[in-house]
C-alpha positions, 0 to 999 in steps of 0.5 A: 471550499464549501461552507458545510465542510467543517474542521473537527475539534482537534483532539489527542488520539493515544497509541495502543499498547497491551489492550491499552490506550496509552500516551508516549513515555516521553510526553510528548505529541506531535501535530497532525495536519490536514492536507486540504488546508494547509497547517490547518491542526486536526489532532494530536498523537504520541511522539513515540520512543525507543522506550514505547518500542520496547513497551509494545514489543513486551506486550506482543511477546506476552501475547503470543503463546496463547494466540497461537495456540488457538484453534484456527476457527476462533482466530477466524471468529475474532477477525470476522467480528473486526469486520462486521464492525468496520463495516457498520463503521465504513463512513466514519473510517472513509471520512477520517482517511479522506481527513487525515490523507486528503484522498477524496471521500468518494473515488478513494477514502470509501473504497479503501475502508470497504477493501479493508472490510474484505482482506478481514473477511478473506483471511478469516475464511483462509486461516485453515489453510495454515496447514503442513504435509503428511509424507509418504515414508513408509510404515516405520516413518510419519514424516510431516511439516507443521507452519507455525507462525514467526512471532511478532511482526512489525508492520510499517505502514504508508501515508498513502493508504494506510488502511489498505495496507495495513489491511495487507497486512494485519489480517494476514497476519493474525490468521496465522497466529502471529501478533502485531505492532503497526507503525503509523504513518508520520503524516496519516496516523489516525484511521490506524489508531482507530483501526487498532481501537477496533482490534482491540475489542475483539482481541486479547490484549497485546495482540494488535498494538499501534505506535506513532512517531519519527520513522526514523526513530519508531521504525528504526527501533523496530527493525532492530528490535530483537524481539521483533520477528519480522518487519513488512514494510510498505514505502519508498524504495529509498527508506525501505533500503534502510529498513531492510538493512537494519533488520538484515543485519540481524537475519530477520524476516522482512518483505519490502513492498516499495515504489514503481514506475510502472508501464502503460503499453498500448497497441493501436487496436485498443483504442476505444472508450474503454480504453481511456476509462482504464487508463484513467483508472491506471493513473490513479489521478484520483488518488492525486497519483500517490500510489505505487501501482500508478501508470506513470509511464504511458507508452502510447503506438505511435499511430494512435499517439496524438488521437489518445494523447488528445482524448485522454488529456480531456478526460483527465483534464474533466476530474474536479479538484477539491476538498477531499470531503466533497462528494463531487471531488474526484481528486484530493490534496497532495499529502504535505508540504515537502512533497507538493514542492517535490512535484512541483520541481518535476512539473518545473523540470519537465517544462524546461525540458527540451522536447517535452510539452505538458498538453495538461497542466504543468504548473500547481493552482496559484490562485482560488481555492485550491491554494488553500490547500496542498493541491495539484491538477492532472498533468501530462507531458507529451514527447518524453524519452524514457531515458529523462528523469521524469519518465525514471523517478517515481514522481509521486503525484499526478503527472503521466509522461507519454512516450511514443513507440513503433516496434513491440521488441523496443517498448517492451525494452523500454518498459524494462528498462527502469530499476521498478518493476511493481505493476504493468498495464497492456492495452490490446485486443490481440491476444499474441500481442497482449499475452506475449507482452505481459509475460516479457514486462518485468513486473510483479503485477500486470494487468491487460485491458484494465487498470483497477486496483488490487484484488482480495486474494491476488499475489502482490508484490514486485520485482527488482527494486520495487521490493520483496514478498507477496501479499494480499492472497493465501500466497503471501500469507503463508510465505510471508507469515509462517516458518517450516518445520520437519518432523520426523518420528521412527515408529515401532512395528506392530507384533503379528497376531 
């Protein structure tokens, strides 16, 4: 670590309910720690209670009638004002993201803050698309539909990319006329509280609220609360099942963006320098592999298996792992001790599995500056089979498993032999191979010859146990945050003459 990176003074970050900063009704606070420096407290946030959920729901419900009644241009104007302030404060948000999540400033935190601005602007621009249709029903009938907001939306957010995921949900819900309660992740709440501060400068009180506290208390209460009309959850499949069960028991609207174990399929004709750059992006190693869209199952054709593995391992091994606030760092820190230990367990199993070999990494740092935080190094295992646990379970760390293949039908079968279906990557310069494979892979988002992140305006969501619903798009906003009302009117005839 460098001497210039100084920890900030510990301060209290209140919640936002009804347009005001508030502490927990129970008066308790929880420490927020910096992943890059073990057990270093950087802030305190309220330990929210069920009573706080009741307060937030009441505030959001009270604000809903006036907010939904606004002309869409009023909502768009507010979202654009928020976007302008967020853009002016990008560096503040980026540095707080790096501090809070452990994501590296240059490669992840700053781009995430920039994407947040773009999403607020995008949804402001399509606020007028929340509109119905008129049916040709004859002279004596007027038949039309209205797309109406759902009401109060609970946005339950993850710790890996909290700002970006909040921007998937919040501006879409607001543009459609809903009010919002954000539930910040236990381990990365600070950027969400700062986002709530900015939103509350430009919105009526209660339109956007932000809560902190245990997911088992706040998340569960929001999913159960009869005053919450929709639950929009992003997180692990395991937790998502619980949220779905609770919200589903009362037939609430819900959307779930869950885990992934995403295939990256490389054909022999795709090998060039662009492939290696794309595979690096798809690996999400610059986010420490803590991404549900990481291409963590690398299917390499046997003819190019050794060559690509050697070249890719060299490229991944050259990544600089270091303090997230250091501009030189390509990779930052793992979020917390529990996740760090979980990744270590997978590494131990990988090294002990017959046939598998760590051609890069395979161990956590045991000495030097990186031991000050929760760091893992890039790891690539060769000799894997698709039925190995490391190829079936979401590790959520910087770990790739490389699996050889020979026949296209076989690799598609292996790619689809997973409980997940969020993302996939196909690498080929043959159009038939690329598109036929993309069409047959069971995933909600397939990229061909590229490995970047979500694009503003695209539909994003998963198949199978990777979730339900879509975000980031006009289609996602209309399907996810509105409901259709059909209105039929009988018209009296106009007398002749």
